[in-house]
C-alpha positions as CSV (number, residue, x, y, z in Angstrom):
1,M,-26.2,-12.5,-2.0
2,K,-25.9,-8.9,-2.9
3,K,-22.9,-7.4,-4.7
4,Q,-20.9,-4.8,-2.8
5,P,-20.0,-1.7,-4.7
6,F,-16.4,-1.0,-5.5
7,R,-15.1,1.7,-3.3
8,L,-11.6,2.9,-2.6
9,T,-10.2,3.5,0.8
10,P,-8.3,6.8,1.5
11,F,-5.0,4.9,1.4
12,Q,-5.9,3.4,-2.0
13,V,-6.8,6.9,-3.4
14,Q,-3.4,8.2,-2.2
15,W,-1.7,5.2,-3.7
16,L,-3.4,5.9,-7.1
17,L,-2.4,9.6,-6.9
18,V,1.2,8.7,-6.3
19,V,1.3,6.1,-9.1
20,G,-0.5,8.3,-11.5
21,F,1.7,11.3,-11.0
22,C,4.9,9.2,-11.2
23,T,3.7,7.4,-14.3
24,V,2.7,10.6,-16.2
25,G,5.8,12.4,-14.9
26,Y,8.1,9.7,-16.2
27,A,6.3,9.5,-19.5
28,I,6.6,13.3,-20.0
29,Y,10.3,13.1,-19.1
30,L,10.8,10.3,-21.6
31,R,8.8,12.0,-24.3
32,Y,10.4,15.5,-24.1
33,M,13.9,14.6,-22.9
34,A,14.6,11.4,-24.8
35,I,12.2,11.0,-27.8
36,E,11.6,14.5,-29.0
37,L,14.9,16.2,-28.0
38,S,16.8,16.2,-31.3
39,T,20.3,16.3,-29.9
40,F,19.7,13.2,-27.7
41,A,17.8,11.4,-30.5
42,L,20.7,12.0,-32.9
43,S,23.2,10.7,-30.4
44,C,21.1,7.6,-29.7
45,D,20.7,7.0,-33.4
46,G,24.4,7.4,-33.8
47,G,25.0,4.5,-31.5
48,L,25.3,5.9,-27.9
49,P,25.2,2.8,-25.7
50,T,23.3,4.1,-22.6
51,L,20.3,2.8,-20.7
52,M,18.3,5.9,-21.6
53,C,18.9,5.2,-25.4
54,K,17.7,1.6,-24.9
55,T,14.6,2.9,-23.0
56,R,14.0,5.3,-25.8
57,L,14.2,2.5,-28.3
58,L,11.8,0.3,-26.3
59,A,9.3,3.1,-25.7
60,T,9.3,4.0,-29.4
61,A,8.7,0.4,-30.5
62,L,5.9,0.1,-28.0
63,F,4.0,3.3,-28.9
64,K,4.4,2.7,-32.7
65,N,2.6,-0.6,-32.2
66,S,-0.1,0.9,-29.9
67,V,0.9,-1.5,-27.1
68,F,0.2,1.1,-24.3
69,G,-3.3,1.8,-25.7
70,I,-4.2,-1.9,-26.3
71,A,-2.9,-3.0,-22.9
72,A,-4.8,-0.1,-21.2
73,L,-8.0,-1.1,-23.0
74,V,-7.7,-4.8,-22.1
75,I,-7.0,-4.0,-18.5
76,A,-9.9,-1.5,-18.4
77,V,-12.3,-4.1,-19.7
78,L,-11.1,-6.5,-17.0
79,H,-11.6,-3.8,-14.5
80,V,-15.2,-3.2,-15.6
81,I,-15.9,-7.0,-15.4
82,R,-14.3,-7.4,-12.0
83,P,-13.1,-4.2,-10.3
84,S,-10.1,-4.3,-8.0
85,I,-7.3,-2.0,-7.0
86,V,-4.8,-4.1,-8.9
87,T,-6.5,-3.7,-12.3
88,L,-7.2,-0.1,-11.6
89,T,-3.5,0.6,-10.9
90,A,-2.3,-1.4,-13.9
91,G,-4.9,0.3,-16.1
92,L,-3.9,3.7,-14.8
93,I,-0.2,3.0,-15.5
94,C,-0.8,1.8,-19.1
95,A,-3.3,4.6,-19.8
96,G,-1.0,7.3,-18.4
97,F,1.9,6.1,-20.6
98,G,-0.5,5.8,-23.6
99,I,-1.9,9.3,-23.3
100,V,1.5,10.9,-23.1
101,L,3.2,8.7,-25.6
102,Y,0.9,9.1,-28.6
103,N,-1.7,6.4,-28.0
104,V,-4.4,8.9,-27.1
105,G,-7.5,7.2,-28.7
106,L,-7.3,3.8,-27.1
107,S,-6.0,5.2,-23.8
108,G,-8.8,7.7,-23.6
109,V,-11.4,4.9,-24.0
110,A,-9.6,2.9,-21.4
111,I,-9.8,5.8,-18.9
112,G,-13.5,6.0,-19.6
113,L,-13.9,2.3,-18.9
114,L,-11.8,2.6,-15.7
115,V,-14.2,5.3,-14.4
116,L,-17.1,3.1,-15.5
117,G,-15.8,0.4,-13.2
118,F,-17.1,2.5,-10.3
119,A,-20.7,2.4,-11.7
120,R,-22.1,-0.3,-9.6
121,P,-25.6,-0.4,-8.1
122,A,-25.9,1.3,-4.8
123,P,-26.5,-1.0,-1.8
124,A,-30.1,-1.4,-0.9
125,T,-31.3,0.4,2.2
126,A,-33.6,-1.3,4.7
C-alpha cells in the first residue's frame, strides 16, 4: 500500500488564506491597539471592566508563558507525523498569533515544520 502525498485542494488553500489573514490581522489589532497602546493599557490596569481588557490580560498571560509558540510547535510536529487540513489550520492559527505576539522563535520553527509536512515522496509513475 503506497502512501498518498498530502496535497491541498483549491478550496482548502482559500480557507487557509482566509484563516491566516484573519488570525494575523486580529493579532496585530490586539498587539497595537490593546497591548502596546499606553492609554488603553493604563485604563485596563486601572480597572476598566471591558471584554477587550480581559482579552488583553489573557493574551498577555499566554505570550509571557510562550503558550502560542509551544502549542504551534506541538501541532506542527503532529502535522509532520500525520498531515491533515485540521492540524495545518490549527498550527497556522497558533503560529500566526505566536509570531505577532512575541513568541517568534518557537512559532518560526513551527512554520518550518508545517511546510515540512508537505515533503512527502512523490507517487511512483508506471
